[in-house]
C-alpha positions, 0 to 999 in steps of 0.5 A, a space after each residue: 538808297 536803292 536796295 537789291 531784291 536780295 536785300 529786300 528779301 533779307 529784311 523781310 525774312 528778318 521780320 518773319 524770324 526765319 533767318 539763322 543766327 549768323 544771318 540775323 547778326 548780319 542784318 542787325 549789323 547792317 541796321 546799326 550802320 545804315 538807318 535806311 536799311 533799318 527803316 526798311 526792316 521796320 516797314 516789313 515788320 509793320 506790313 507783316 505785323 497783322 499776321 500775328 493777329 491772324 494766327 490764334 494761340 494754340 496750346 502745344 501738346 505735351 510731347 512738344 515740351 518733352 522733345 524740347 527737354 530731350 533736345 537740351 539734355 534734360 529729359 528724365 533728369 530729376 529736379 533737385 528740391 529746394 532745401 532750406 538751410 538748418 537754423 539752430 533752435 535758439 535762433 528760431 522764434 516760435 510762431 505766434 499763432 493758435 493753429 493746432 499744428 503749432 500749438 498755443 503761443 504759450 505752450 512750451 511743447 507744441 502738439 506736433 513738430 512743424 514741417 517745412 513745405 517742399 517747393 514744387 518742381 520748377 518748370 520752364 514755360 514754353 517758348 513762344 515764337 515771335 509771332 504767336 505760332 507754336 511751330 515752324 510750319 507757318 514760318 516756312 509757309 511765310 518764307 515761301 510766300 516771300 520767295 513767291 513775292 520776289 518772283 511776282 515782282 520780277 515778272 511785273 518788272 519784265 511786263 512793265 519793261 515790255 509794255 514800255 518798249 511796245 509803247 515806244 515802238 508805237 510812237 517812234 517805230 510803228 512799222 517794226 510792230 506786227 500788224 495786230 498791234 500796229 497803230 492805225 493811221 489817223 486821218 484828220 480832215 482840216 477845213 481851210 477857210 479862205 479869208 476875205 480879200 483884204 486891202 493891199 498891204 502897201 496900198 494907200 487911199 485918200 478922201 477929200 471931204 469937202 462941202 458944196 462951196 468946194 475946197 477941202 475941209 478935211 483930208 482922210 487917208 487910210 493905210 491898206 495894211 492896218 486899215 488905220 485912218 488919219 483925218 487932217 483938218 484943212 479948212 473947216 472952221 470950228 464952232 463953239 460948243 459943237 464937234 465934228 463927227 465922222 461917219 461911214 455911209 454904205 449901201 451894205 450897211 443898214 445905217 451910218 456908222 460913227 467913226 468918232 469925233 474929229 479932235 481939235 488938233 490938226 490930225 486925228 488918228 483912229 483904228 476903227 476900220 479894222 472890223 469892216 470888209 475891204 469892199 465896204 471901206 473902198 465903196 463907202 461915202 465918208 461924211 462929216 456932221 456938226 454935232 453937240 460937244 462930244 458927238 451924237 448922243 444916240 449914235 446916229 447923225 442929228 444933222 445933215 452932212 456938211 462935208 462928204 467924200 470918197 476914197 481914191 487910191 494914191 499909192 498902188 499895191 506892191 507888184 504881184 499883190 491883188 486887191 
C-alpha cells in the first residue's frame, strides 16, 4: 500500500517519540489494524535506532529533578518515614547473637534496648527518555530534520519529474526545447554496396555433356534464381566399381572444382553453385570424369574428361530484368 508523505512523517515522528498522547494513540491504532503501516513504523525505528548510540548518557543536573517534582506537586512535601507496627513483647523472641548492642543470648536484661533503623527516603529514579537523551532539545532537532527530509524528498521528486519531461521532449518533441539543450541531429553515413550481377530469376540454362563420339551422355540444367543444378543421365554406361564425377572448369579459377559425384539414379540434384559468380557459371566448361567409387580421393580429376559441355540459355529472363 502506498502511503502519503504525512503518513510517512507520522511514522517517523512516532519512532522519534515527538508525538503527543492523542497522536501516539492514533498511530498505535493504525498499527493494530494495518500491518503494513506497523512495518513502516518498525522500519523507521530501525533507521533511527543508531541515534541512540550516537548520543551518550548525561547525568541530569539536580535542578532538573527538583523542577519535575515541583511540576507534579511534590516539591517540598515531607516524605513519611516507614514505621513498622508495634509487636507485643511476648511474641518477640530475643535475637540470638552475642552483639553487645543486644547482650548475650542468655542475658535476661540486655545492656541497652534495641532500636529499629528508620528507612531512608525513597526517591524516584530520573525518567530516562526513549533514546537516552536527557531533555527535549535533541527531540526537537530530530523533528526538524524529519521536516527537512520531507522537503528534500519533495524537491527530488520535482527534479525527477522535470528531467523526465525534458527527456521525453528530447525524444519526441526536440523542436520544443531551447537551443541550449536541444539534441543535435545525428548524421550517419551508410555505404551501400552494389551486389554482383546475378542470374535472372526466371532464366533457365542447360548443358549437353557429350563425348567425342557424339550423342548426349548427361543433360545438365541450372535454375537462374536458385543456382541449383540437376544432372540427368541419358546415355552414359555405368562401370562397375567406378563413379562419374562432375567438374567445373573456368579460366577464372586456378584449378577444376568438383561439383560432386553423379548418382546411380536418373536424376542428381545439387545446390553447390550458389557460391560462384554468375560470370563463372555462365562461361565455365562442365566435364565428367570416371573416378574410383565415391569420387576422387584428392579433390582433383585423376583422369581426362570423357564428357564435356557448356551452358546455353533455354528460357529467357523475365521482361525488364537483366543478366
